[in-house]
C-alpha atoms as one frame of an Amber mdcrd trajectory, in Angstrom:
protein
   3.685 -42.438   5.001   1.040 -40.781   7.181   2.501 -38.511   9.842   0.230
 -37.883  12.803   2.514 -35.565  14.782   2.505 -31.816  14.363   6.115 -31.068
  13.495   8.099 -32.433  10.605  10.507 -35.332  11.198  14.228 -34.809  11.473
  15.306 -37.481   8.990  15.966 -36.066   5.543  14.400 -39.093   3.855  11.071
 -38.507   5.609  10.747 -34.728   5.419   9.599 -34.458   1.779   7.026 -37.214
   2.323   5.805 -35.422   5.441   5.278 -32.141   3.590   3.599 -33.845   0.649
   1.219 -35.452   3.118   0.539 -32.122   4.860  -0.256 -30.424   1.541  -2.474
 -33.317   0.456  -4.498 -33.139   3.676  -4.828 -29.357   3.436  -6.057 -29.557
  -0.162  -8.540 -32.288   0.819  -9.818 -29.914   3.488 -10.538 -27.372   0.729
 -11.577 -29.929  -1.907 -15.318 -29.171  -1.793 -14.649 -25.448  -2.077 -12.301
 -25.942  -5.024 -14.848 -28.081  -6.895 -17.564 -25.494  -6.304 -15.213 -22.696
  -7.291 -14.441 -24.358 -10.631 -18.165 -24.518 -11.434 -18.657 -20.901 -10.318
 -15.857 -19.730 -12.604 -17.482 -21.554 -15.515 -20.799 -19.881 -14.746 -19.105
 -16.472 -14.606 -17.319 -17.018 -17.930 -20.339 -18.746 -19.497 -18.160 -20.115
 -22.292 -18.930 -23.821 -22.049 -18.713 -25.645 -25.380 -22.364 -26.703 -25.016
 -23.621 -23.264 -24.010 -25.828 -22.905 -27.127 -27.577 -26.188 -26.339 -28.448
 -25.333 -22.729 -31.641 -23.671 -21.613 -31.866 -19.876 -21.563 -30.762 -17.997
 -18.442 -29.770 -14.486 -17.345 -26.103 -14.228 -16.287 -26.666 -11.553 -13.665
 -23.761 -13.019 -11.696 -21.303 -11.557 -14.221 -22.829  -8.080 -14.064 -22.876
  -8.192 -10.245 -19.164  -8.945 -10.125 -18.335  -6.144 -12.564 -20.399  -3.658
 -10.558 -18.815  -4.609  -7.233 -15.286  -4.603  -8.679 -15.739  -0.996  -9.770
 -17.181  -0.013  -6.395 -14.430  -1.667  -4.328 -11.330  -0.660  -6.320 -11.224
   2.084  -8.894  -7.761   3.715  -8.809  -4.164   3.072  -7.815  -3.686   3.834
  -4.110  -1.181   6.480  -3.087   1.195   5.361  -0.322   1.232   7.613   2.720
   4.066   7.443   5.257   3.891   9.897   8.151   5.564  10.470  11.468   3.679
   8.449  14.039   3.661  11.374  16.441   3.291  14.878  15.043   6.404  16.182
  16.788   9.710  17.669  15.677  11.535  14.522  14.533  13.997  15.169  11.658
  15.027  11.499  11.396  11.414  10.333  11.319  10.602  12.956   8.698  13.477
  11.805   6.455  12.535   8.133   6.822   8.901   8.908   5.981   9.884  10.830
   2.835  12.273   8.089   1.657   9.751   5.298   2.204   6.889   7.194   0.591
   8.890   8.104  -2.532  10.340   4.600  -2.767   6.891   3.019  -2.527   5.482
   5.358  -5.156   8.294   4.474  -7.568   7.819   0.753  -6.981   4.075   1.061
  -7.691   4.798   2.821 -10.979   7.389   0.202 -11.923   4.873  -2.532 -12.821
   1.142  -3.186 -13.243   0.083  -2.959  -9.607  -3.549  -2.269 -10.546  -3.814
  -5.469 -12.575  -2.493  -7.526  -9.664  -4.957  -6.112  -7.141  -7.905  -6.354
  -9.533  -7.236 -10.063 -10.068  -7.189 -10.681  -6.327 -10.453  -8.766  -5.828
 -12.024 -10.653  -8.735 -11.051 -13.962  -7.110 -12.549 -12.780  -3.844 -15.856
 -11.876  -5.479 -16.071 -15.005  -7.651 -14.605 -17.885  -5.616 -14.512 -16.274
  -2.157 -10.767 -15.672  -1.600  -8.165 -13.436  -3.224  -4.458 -13.333  -2.458
  -1.263 -11.582  -3.490   2.323 -12.093  -2.375   5.401  -9.866  -2.207   8.555
 -10.797  -4.055  12.001  -9.239  -3.798  13.862  -9.487  -7.114  17.547  -8.488
  -7.089  19.214  -8.466 -10.494  22.802  -9.710 -10.257  25.308  -8.385 -12.768
  28.886  -9.525 -13.328  31.356  -6.871 -12.265  35.140  -6.536 -12.493  37.406
  -9.430 -11.466  38.261  -9.557  -7.789  41.609  -7.934  -6.880  43.679 -10.292
  -4.717  46.809  -8.668  -3.167  50.127 -10.532  -3.355  52.667 -10.880  -0.545
  56.397 -10.955  -1.398  58.493 -13.374   0.683  62.270 -13.070   0.263  64.483
 -16.178  -0.191  67.879 -15.786   1.508  71.243 -17.490   1.071  74.976 -17.012
   1.766  76.642 -14.351  -0.290  79.031 -11.407  -0.162  77.563  -8.662   1.969
  80.722  -6.478   1.773  84.062  -6.713  -0.008  85.753  -9.761   1.416  82.874
 -10.416   3.879  80.291 -13.190   3.558  76.826 -13.230   5.096  73.091 -13.856
   4.554  71.687 -12.058   1.540  68.440 -12.226  -0.536  68.978 -14.452  -3.489
  65.364 -14.706  -4.764  61.703 -14.102  -3.777  58.421 -15.976  -3.640  55.000
 -14.547  -4.483  52.196 -15.734  -2.174  48.424 -15.109  -2.124  46.652 -14.270
   1.182  46.207 -17.994   1.904  49.917 -18.706   1.493  49.764 -20.371  -1.909
  52.664 -19.653  -4.255  51.795 -17.683  -7.409  53.502 -17.878 -10.780  55.197
 -14.692 -11.879  53.328 -14.522 -15.210  49.956 -14.298 -13.398  50.980 -11.331
 -11.264  49.979  -7.789 -12.148  50.904  -4.465 -10.611  49.087  -1.173 -10.067
  49.482   1.867  -7.848  48.564  -0.211  -4.784  51.113  -2.919  -5.481  51.229
  -6.490  -6.769  47.999  -8.463  -7.251  46.308 -11.225  -9.222  42.795 -11.238
 -10.674  40.222 -13.576  -9.162  36.762 -14.534 -10.350  34.426 -11.754 -11.506
  32.465 -10.278  -8.620  28.663 -10.457  -8.832  27.034  -7.178  -7.873  23.419
  -6.201  -7.356  22.452  -4.111 -10.366  18.730  -3.403  -9.962  16.400  -4.233
  -7.087  12.622  -4.297  -7.128   9.818  -5.177  -4.723   6.889  -6.588  -6.677
   3.371  -7.485  -5.690   2.479 -10.785  -7.394  -0.973 -12.249  -7.953  -1.561
 -15.750  -6.518  -4.186 -17.833  -8.334  -6.801 -19.297  -6.023  -5.827 -22.817
  -7.078  -2.135 -22.203  -6.283  -2.440 -21.168  -2.627  -2.697 -23.797   0.090
  -3.183 -22.774   3.714  -2.801 -25.089   6.700  -6.272 -25.654   8.208  -6.833
 -23.237  11.093  -9.550 -21.142  12.699  -8.075 -17.785  11.709  -5.045 -16.318
   9.958  -3.150 -15.802  13.228  -3.300 -19.569  13.902  -1.953 -20.631  10.487
   1.299 -22.598  10.867   2.357 -22.803   7.231   1.318 -21.758   3.745   2.373
 -23.099   0.344   2.499 -21.586  -3.135   2.228 -23.962  -6.077   4.456 -23.470
  -9.128   3.777 -25.403 -12.348   6.931 -26.234 -14.295   7.428 -28.095 -17.542
  10.073 -30.781 -17.954  12.429 -28.366 -19.681  11.997 -25.799 -16.915  12.766
 -28.486 -14.325  15.955 -29.443 -16.144  17.020 -25.812 -16.576  16.514 -25.037
 -12.895  17.430 -28.265 -11.066  19.841 -29.810 -13.533  19.569 -32.744 -15.891
  19.670 -35.512 -13.287  17.170 -34.190 -10.743  15.036 -32.428 -13.348  14.377
 -35.746 -15.120  13.494 -37.523 -11.859  10.756 -35.129 -10.692   7.402 -36.619
 -11.758   4.841 -34.700 -13.827   1.648 -34.805 -11.808  -0.487 -31.933 -13.134
  -2.734 -31.901 -16.187  -2.516 -28.373 -17.560  -6.026 -28.432 -19.075  -7.730
 -30.446 -16.353 -10.094 -27.627 -15.422 -11.214 -26.864 -18.971 -12.723 -30.237
 -19.793 -11.812 -29.968 -23.462  -9.612 -33.082 -23.569 -10.920 -36.642 -23.385
  -7.679 -38.324 -22.272  -5.459 -35.646 -20.722  -1.920 -36.593 -19.766   0.145
 -34.900 -17.039   2.458 -32.348 -18.586   3.525 -30.178 -15.630   5.220 -30.770
 -12.292   3.730 -29.314  -9.110   6.446 -27.602  -7.065   5.276 -26.309  -3.684
   7.062 -23.384  -2.045   6.353 -23.849   1.663   6.746 -21.117   4.271   6.847
 -22.787   7.693   6.360 -20.240  10.455   7.327 -22.686  13.197  10.843 -23.324
  11.903  11.193 -20.020  10.019  12.199 -21.840   6.836  11.360 -21.726   3.154
  11.120 -25.277   1.755  10.555 -26.517  -1.816   9.084 -29.954  -2.506   7.564
 -31.647  -5.558   4.369 -33.710  -5.538   5.111 -37.478  -5.324   8.844 -36.843
  -5.014  10.395 -37.785  -1.666  13.289 -35.383  -1.675  13.623 -31.785  -0.503
  14.444 -29.686  -3.567  15.557 -26.501  -1.817  15.650 -25.135   1.709  16.575
 -21.761   3.154  16.236 -19.822   6.366  13.796 -16.919   6.458  14.815 -15.143
   3.211  13.038 -11.826   3.808  13.273 -11.487   7.605   9.844  -9.863   7.726
   8.335  -8.927  11.056   5.326 -11.224  10.498   7.299 -13.858   8.513   4.666
 -14.329   5.788   5.541 -12.818   2.384   1.882 -11.890   1.923  -0.916 -10.150
   3.805  -3.940 -12.078   4.971  -6.080 -12.990   1.937  -9.293 -11.049   1.400
 -12.474 -13.080   1.884 -15.966 -12.524   0.520 -17.448 -14.176   3.611 -15.354
 -14.932   6.665 -16.001 -16.405  10.084 -13.778 -16.947  13.108 -14.017 -20.745
  13.075 -12.247 -21.542   9.789 -10.114 -20.106   7.024 -12.139 -22.056   4.446
 -13.509 -19.571   1.876 -17.206 -19.240   1.073 -18.113 -17.932  -2.410 -20.630
 -15.107  -2.215 -22.774 -16.649  -4.939 -23.840 -19.365  -2.493 -25.683 -16.746
  -0.446 -28.119 -16.004  -3.271 -27.888 -19.279  -5.178 -31.605 -19.998  -4.667
 -32.542 -16.643  -6.169 -30.303 -17.336  -9.167 -32.052 -20.672  -9.686 -35.420
 -18.907  -9.501 -34.214 -16.246 -11.943 -33.041 -18.908 -14.387 -36.369 -20.747
 -14.061 -38.375 -17.601 -14.834 -36.081 -16.748 -17.742 -36.504 -20.251 -19.169
 -40.304 -20.005 -18.912 -40.297 -16.608 -20.599 -38.187 -18.071 -23.396 -40.461
 -21.112 -23.758 -43.659 -19.039 -23.807 -42.116 -16.554 -26.228 -41.244 -19.446
 -28.499 -44.899 -20.624 -28.321 -46.232 -17.122 -28.979 -46.890 -17.594 -32.708
 -49.759 -16.658 -35.051 -51.419 -19.965 -35.935 -54.940 -21.147 -36.835 -57.230
 -23.292 -39.067 -59.192 -22.617 -42.273 -61.855 -24.291 -44.461 -60.056 -26.780
 -46.708 -62.473 -26.034 -49.551 -60.784 -22.657 -49.946 -57.218 -23.694 -50.802
 -56.269 -20.137 -51.743 -56.447 -19.123 -48.059 -53.187 -20.945 -47.335 -51.404
 -18.108 -49.174 -53.067 -15.485 -47.036 -50.757 -16.049 -44.043 -47.680 -15.277
 -46.168 -49.136 -12.376 -48.189 -47.208  -9.111 -48.387 -48.562  -5.632 -47.690
 -51.278  -4.532 -50.129 -51.381  -7.996 -51.676 -54.795  -9.497 -52.416 -55.337
 -13.232 -52.827 -57.825 -14.308 -55.616 -60.506 -16.782 -54.517 -62.416 -18.788
 -57.147 -65.470 -19.432 -54.985 -65.739 -15.908 -53.616 -69.552 -16.011 -53.669
 -69.490 -19.194 -51.573 -67.012 -17.472 -49.197 -69.376 -14.551 -48.740 -72.326
 -16.866 -48.341 -70.418 -18.709 -45.633 -70.002 -15.538 -43.623 -66.631 -14.306
 -44.952 -63.133 -14.945 -43.580 -64.271 -14.796 -39.984 -66.276 -18.021 -40.480
 -63.841 -19.978 -42.658 -60.570 -19.024 -40.814 -59.876 -19.034 -37.074 -56.626
 -18.171 -35.233 -55.391 -20.030 -32.176 -55.934 -17.954 -28.984 -52.792 -16.103
 -27.713 -54.234 -14.125 -24.841 -53.387 -16.719 -22.207 -49.760 -16.822 -23.389
 -49.551 -13.024 -23.386 -51.031 -12.881 -19.880 -48.530 -15.450 -18.620 -45.552
 -13.649 -20.171 -46.782 -10.313 -18.858 -46.882 -11.761 -15.335 -43.428 -13.364
 -15.597 -41.533 -10.145 -16.386 -42.504  -8.380 -13.102 -41.712 -11.591 -11.251
 -38.244 -11.645 -12.756 -37.738  -8.001 -11.848 -38.649  -8.761  -8.235 -36.126
 -11.600  -8.127 -33.424  -9.318  -9.576 -34.181  -6.672  -6.954 -33.957  -9.345
  -4.265 -30.513 -10.351  -5.546 -29.457  -6.703  -5.545 -30.596  -6.384  -1.931
 -28.590  -9.436  -0.895 -25.403  -8.359  -2.662 -25.646  -4.677  -1.713 -25.845
  -3.487  -5.307 -29.232  -1.940  -4.520 -27.466   0.485  -2.203 -25.216   1.598
  -5.060 -28.282   2.148  -7.231 -30.079   4.081  -4.508 -26.978   6.195  -4.055
 -27.018   7.220  -7.719 -28.340  10.768  -8.092 -30.224  12.429 -10.884 -29.156
  15.820 -12.230 -32.505  17.362 -11.311 -32.134  16.534  -7.593 -31.026  19.087
  -5.014 -27.559  18.973  -3.474 -29.031  17.890  -0.132 -30.899  15.008  -1.732
 -27.780  13.905  -3.594 -25.704  14.015  -0.408 -28.260  11.963   1.541 -28.512
   9.370  -1.210 -24.741   9.229  -1.553 -24.305   8.623   2.170 -27.014   5.967
   2.195 -25.599   4.284  -0.891 -22.176   4.005   0.744 -23.364   2.636   4.083
 -23.388  -1.072   3.250 -20.332  -0.917   1.029 -18.227   0.959   3.573 -17.180
  -2.163   5.493 -16.162  -3.940   2.296 -14.286  -0.910   1.027 -12.514  -0.586
   4.371 -11.509  -4.261   4.147  -9.918  -3.606   0.757  -8.192  -0.498   2.129
  -6.784  -2.493   5.059  -5.606  -5.127   2.594  -3.788  -2.423   0.621  -2.343
  -0.946   3.838  -0.828  -4.325   4.749   0.647  -4.626   1.262   2.227  -1.181
   1.612   3.630  -2.076   5.037   5.230  -5.285   3.748   6.463  -3.524   0.635
   8.030  -0.733   2.693   9.705  -3.211   5.038  11.246  -5.100   2.122  12.212
  -1.790   0.527  14.275  -0.330   3.360  15.777  -3.624   4.579  16.890  -5.010
   1.209  17.598  -2.107  -1.121  21.041  -0.584  -0.882  21.076   2.919   0.695
  22.878   4.220  -2.398  20.052   2.915  -4.602  17.453   4.464  -2.303  19.252
   7.793  -2.548  19.163   7.622  -6.352  15.538   6.507  -6.356  14.246   9.178
  -3.972  16.743  12.020  -4.378  17.216  12.223  -0.587  20.577  11.931   1.169
  20.698   9.184   3.810  23.104   9.836   6.705  24.280   6.744   8.645  22.056
   7.531  11.627  18.967   7.603   9.371  19.929   4.283   7.731  20.427   2.659
  11.143  16.927   3.622  12.321  15.310   2.904   8.957  16.613  -0.672   8.788
  15.567  -1.556  12.340  12.001  -2.935  12.511  11.307  -1.755  16.032  12.882
   1.710  15.800  11.301   2.347  12.400   7.821   1.425  13.626   8.302   3.807
  16.566   8.955   6.706  14.198   6.586   6.264  11.224   3.238   4.746  10.268
   2.323   3.437   6.811  -1.036   3.399   5.045  -2.650   4.815   1.922  -4.264
   8.169   1.316  -7.572   6.425   0.688  -7.621   4.614   4.038  -6.458   7.673
   5.971  -8.785  10.128   4.226 -11.566   9.753   6.779  -9.196   9.979   9.756
  -7.356  12.910   8.183 -10.595  14.776   7.498 -11.728  14.185  11.084  -8.349
  15.369  12.415  -8.522  18.548  10.329 -12.096  19.119  11.486 -11.079  18.738
  15.153  -8.119  21.089  14.754 -10.243  23.718  13.007 -12.923  23.494  15.699
 -10.287  23.794  18.426  -8.657  26.887  16.902 -12.059  28.500  16.312 -13.069
  27.854  19.911  -9.768  29.236  21.246 -10.087  32.432  19.187 -13.636  32.980
  20.444 -12.532  32.277  24.029  -9.631  34.757  23.884 -11.797  37.429  22.274
 -14.351  37.047  25.076 -12.155  36.514  28.142  -9.180  38.701  27.160 -10.888
  42.035  27.874 -12.188  40.668  31.202  -8.653  39.764  32.266  -7.330  43.190
  31.226 -10.076  44.929  33.201  -9.415  42.814  36.293 -12.879  41.214  36.321
 -11.265  37.756  35.988  -7.834  36.790  37.214  -5.228  35.512  34.749  -4.895
  32.155  36.528  -8.669  31.647  36.461  -8.797  32.377  32.716  -5.861  30.024
  32.106  -7.595  27.183  34.010 -10.763  27.757  31.991  -8.776  27.619  28.725
  -7.000  24.348  29.706 -10.305  22.859  30.841 -11.780  23.526  27.389  -8.644
  22.489  25.464  -8.381  19.061  27.133 -11.780  18.138  25.704 -10.437  18.284
  22.122  -8.755  15.096  20.829  -5.701  16.763  19.276  -5.016  19.438  21.896
  -2.735  17.236  24.012   0.254  18.248  21.873  -0.412  21.917  22.715  -1.115
  21.339  26.405   2.452  22.040  27.557   2.587  25.222  25.482  -0.725  26.405
  26.929   0.453  25.670  30.468   3.617  27.726  29.868   1.657  30.909  29.113
   2.712  33.704  31.513   0.589  36.670  32.670   1.130  39.873  30.682   3.611
  42.385  32.108   2.058  45.735  33.263   2.444  48.438  30.647   3.473  52.077
  31.617   1.178  55.097  31.082   2.239  57.325  28.137   1.887  60.464  30.332
   4.287  58.936  32.865   6.703  58.284  30.042   6.578  61.974  28.998   7.171
  63.131  32.596  10.064  60.694  32.870  11.595  62.065  29.680  11.123  65.726
  30.786  12.678  64.936  34.178  15.636  63.310  32.519  15.970  66.330  30.246
  15.824  68.758  33.235  18.340  66.659  35.145  20.616  66.755  32.135  20.271
  70.539  31.917  21.004  70.873  35.664  24.078  68.699  35.337  25.174  70.807
  32.381  24.690  74.056  34.401  26.688  72.605  37.284  29.465  71.765  34.885
  29.481  75.312  33.504  29.700  76.845  37.037  32.539  74.525  37.951  34.349
  75.502  34.782  33.891  79.226  35.540  35.126  78.788  39.130  38.145  76.904
  37.843  38.837  79.738  35.417  38.554  82.371  38.211  40.973  80.350  40.355
  43.399  80.220  37.456  43.053  83.969  36.879  43.606  84.649  40.604  46.704
  82.452  40.663  47.999  84.199  37.537  47.424  87.649  39.101  49.216  86.647
  42.297  52.129  85.317  40.238  52.306  88.568  38.300  52.286  90.628  41.545
  55.058  88.479  43.037  57.109  88.839  39.864  56.741  92.628  39.883  57.654
  92.791  43.593  60.722  90.714  42.883  61.775  93.084  40.084  61.347  96.108
  42.369  63.516  94.531  45.007  66.218  93.794  42.441  66.107  97.339  41.150
  66.388  98.732  44.703  69.400  96.566  45.412  71.129  97.814  42.284  70.678
 101.428  43.396  72.128 100.815  46.852  75.181  99.028  45.547  75.716 101.533
  42.837
């Protein structure tokens, strides 16, 4: 059935046929590229069964790929997660540390290098390389589920007191949470009460986020102008009959047709038979679903809503292309750009081989001297006897009875072909950019300046390609980090990174929007240039500020320039530096210096305080002396009054006596 509308039908019976038709049309769109790519791979491998019967050629294509692979990717990238804004943000700092350590562990957990190298090799050979992300939770069987039991009493009429009848409990029923009655022998008891054991609980034991290589034949992309316009992608999985039965069951596994010939690309079999089934894992961005279908099988095998809940939906970054344009996602192998030069190189190599084969020592001799036939095979210091030697001398010697075929023309032709081949090779190097790598190679005798200039020149043309690979790796790290924090249990992240995760950190970390506000993700390689430029700007800013303060500070202290004028000059200069915005508020908050007292004034102030203290002390002494005199005066007056009183008493005694 040929569906002409854009979206899939709603009837279940038609959906599998619709998707099979969509995949078929998409693969037809890429059919020419796939056929070319198969031939290009064979040329790269150069292992055809008839390779020894073909004409000679130079496989410079293989050496070009090896050279470019080493130049584009040469070490495992280091993930780099930083706070988006360089401010005091404890939550952002914790999230960045957790994500960076988690990513580093996940990279060390499997062969990440091998995956990326395969994708880059596909890009260089067939024009497109791709990887996908896969979340693999390992389920383990835990303890049986604990199901609590409810006790329901059964009442009846019985004696509640001596001679008194009433309602009493005569038995009890054991019920599960759904109200089903439970047999007594199945019930167990622990400190929390009665319970029964349910089915074993499956728990997540280990979780990993892997980067998986996608073979160029196994990725199908809906035809579009650019990656942003792609509506769906499909990954092909090849399964044997036994694998189908193991995964889908006996009934359905036997019904799925085998449509793929495993060795169809090798050409080693005369009558190949299909031995694998083609299962397509479709990611439909329009419906947000993951759908599995089999070629020539009109039934949906599996279907699920967005399993990863990624911000961009796709479980992969945009593939890397050797040559890309904005009008199609169809790959273009790079070899097509210099295919004519390769043909010319092969032609020259074949001619050199043919002329070299013809470059042999041959000639004619006088048949009357049969002994001369042995002369061509004679060893060193071996002399050949000739019966008619006198006749040979009379005939002018060997020069007149033997003559070699001329070789000079062949030598001249071969000598001219080698420079021609070298020119063609240099032309290929210019087209591919390998010449820039060679020009960037320095000799030990060269000066440091010459080496630096050559190194910069050698990197110029490769920079854009290296940056494309770095961006590809950045997108992988971003997807990997998103899967990491949204799928891995916080407890596992704590064990993996050694960092405690409070609830508020987990809440921000698992939210796409809030997390992207706080942190940015890339690799050290991609951020090296930006980081070096940032450090350079900061160093230049601090150097300029120090020089400014050293120059203007004395002028402000002397009063030649006002503080506000100097502050405006400093802000005017600071705003010209890219990173100074973060310090702008601090610079604006600078206050003028407080006036400092003269040391001589301080001494006078201290002496005055000392004199005042001495004066106060003298006043206190005078007051104490006056108080003492008053006390002495009062004491004297009291003594006089006492004596006067005694005299009066004595006088009275005399009179009365």
